Structure formats: structure tokens, C-alpha cells
N, C-alpha and C positions, 0 to 999 in steps of 0.2 A: 659510561664507557662501555662500547661493545666488543667483541673479540674482534670484528672488522675494524675497528678503530685502533685496536691493539696491533693488528697486523700491519696497518699504516703506520702507525707510530714507528713501528720496528723498521720499516723500509726507510721511513723520512729521517729517523735520528739516531740510529745506532750508528753510523760513519761519523756524523758529527760529535757524538758523545765519547766514541772511542779514541778520535784525534785528539779533543780536549783533555781526555785521562792520560792518553797518551804521553802528550807535551808535558804534562805535570808529573807524572812519575818515570818517564823513560825506560819502563818495563813492559815487553809487549805481552808477556803472560798476565802481568797484574791487570794490565790495561783491559783486556780481554776479560777476565774475573770480574773487573769491576761493573764493566758495560752488563755482564750477564746478570750478576746479582742485581743491578738497577732494574733491568727488564723483569727478573723475577719479583722482585718488590712491587713493581707495578701490575703484575699479574694478580698478585695476592689482592690489591687494593684496586681491581678493575671496576668494582661497582661503586667505588666511593671518588674517584678520578674525575674529574670534568674532562672530557675530550678537547676542548680548547686549550687547555693549561698543562697538557700531558708534555710539552717540550720542557716548561718549567720545572715540571715534577722531576722529570726523567735528570735533569741536569742538577737538580737540588739533590736528588736522592744518589745520583752518582760521584757528586762531590763530596756529600759525607761519607758514603760508603768509602771513597777512595782514602779519606782521612782516617778513618777508623782502620782500613788495611795497612797503612803506612805506619799507623801507630803500634799495630799486632808486629808487623815487620820490624820496626826499630827496636822492639824489647828483645829480639832474637840475634841482632846484630853485636859481635863483639868488638869491643875497642881496638883490637889490632887489625879488626877487617874493616875498618872505617876508612873511607876514601879520602885520600889526602887533598886538602881544600886549594893547595898552593898550587899557583899557575904556572906551567912552563910548557912552552912549545919549541920542539925541536924539529917540527915540519913546518912546511909552507903551506898555507891554506890559499886555495883561490876560488872556493866555493863559499858566497855569503852566507847561504842557508846553514852549513857548518857551523859558522861563526855566530849566528844567531842563535842557532841551538844550544852551542856553549854559553853564550850570554844569559839566555833565558835558563839555564841550569843553575847558574848562580845566584838567582834572585832568591830570596825568602817563598816558601810555598804559598804564601798567600798572595803577595806580588805578583808572581807567576801566573796564579789561577784569575786573578782578576784582570791582567793583561789580556791573556788568552780568551777569556770570556768577552771581553771590549773590542779588541782588535782582531782577532780570529774567528770569533763567532757572532761578533756584532750585536750583542745584547747590550741594552741600555743600562745605565748606572742604578735605575730602580730594580731591574731584573736581575743585576749582579748580586745587589744586597739581598734580594729575595733567596737567592739561590745560596751566596755564602753565609746569611745571616748578619750583614753588616748593615750598617746605615749609609743611605746615600753618600753623606761626606766623608765616612770612611773609606768607603769604595775611591772615591775621587782622591782622597789621599794618598792610598795605597799605589793607585795607578800612576799618580804623579811622581812618586817616589821610586816607582818601579821603572816608569821611564826615563828618569833622571839616572838611576845606576846603569841602565842599558846605554844611555847615551853617554856615559862616561867610561865605560868599558870599552864601547866600540871607538871612540876617540883616539884611546891609546894604540900607538903604532905597532907596538910590540904583541898585541892580543890579535892584529888582524894578519900581520906578516907571519 
């Protein structure tokens, strides 16, 4: 891979990688850090990465970097500061995007990741398996379970109103 290819990869994939990471972590600063770290790792391995597989490399690296950063961050959270997972709405939502974002946040990390890779980024099951380190059948199971959870959450009227 050449420096020219690297620059093209930044132009082509930085926004998609950022969007994928942001949807998973919900934190702008952390998403920026993960994307920057992923491109830094690509820069270090510039000579050994095939230019045709750079997108897969970036998403795989970004995914694993995100998991590592989340693990580090979770070690520092005190139990008193942990987010309350009970669901209560006192406001009425009219924006379906907000409802979908809330539903996605409630999914386990792995289900959210595979659904975002499949439905938002358009990856195949095989590519998702390569990014996440799961088998193709595991990917299909996680996508199915995640979509089922989303469906069950979205059909409840109190979650939408």
C-alpha cells in the first residue's frame, strides 16, 4: 500500500468508520479517538496491508480498538455512576430516528455491532465475521436476535409514545 492509497482510504472510509463506531459507543470523543487510532495502526502497517483489503482492515481494527477502549473505560466507572437501565419516558417522541437510536443502545454490544455492519454499512455475513472474529453462523444468529429484540422493543406502544 502506498501513501497515495492511504490518503484515498482516509477520504473513502473515515466517515463510514466514524459513523459505525459512534453508533456503537454513543460518544463523539471516543469515536474520534478510535478512528484516529485505527488510521494510526494502518499507517504503521502501511507496507503489509493490501490496498484492496484496506476497508476490511480498518473496520476490523476499529472494532477491536473500540472494544479495548470500552474495556478500559468500564474499569473506571464506579457503580454509583452507572446508568440506570430502566426505561421510562416522560416526553413524547415524534422522531423515529431517536426511537431507533434508543432501541439500538439497548442491544448488547455484539448484536448492535453486527446489525450496524450489516444494515448500515452493507457488509456481507462473511465480512462481518472477519471484522468481529465470529463465524458466519454466529453472525447470523446475533443479527437475528438483535433484530428480534429491536422488533419487540419497537412494537410496544409505550416505547414509541
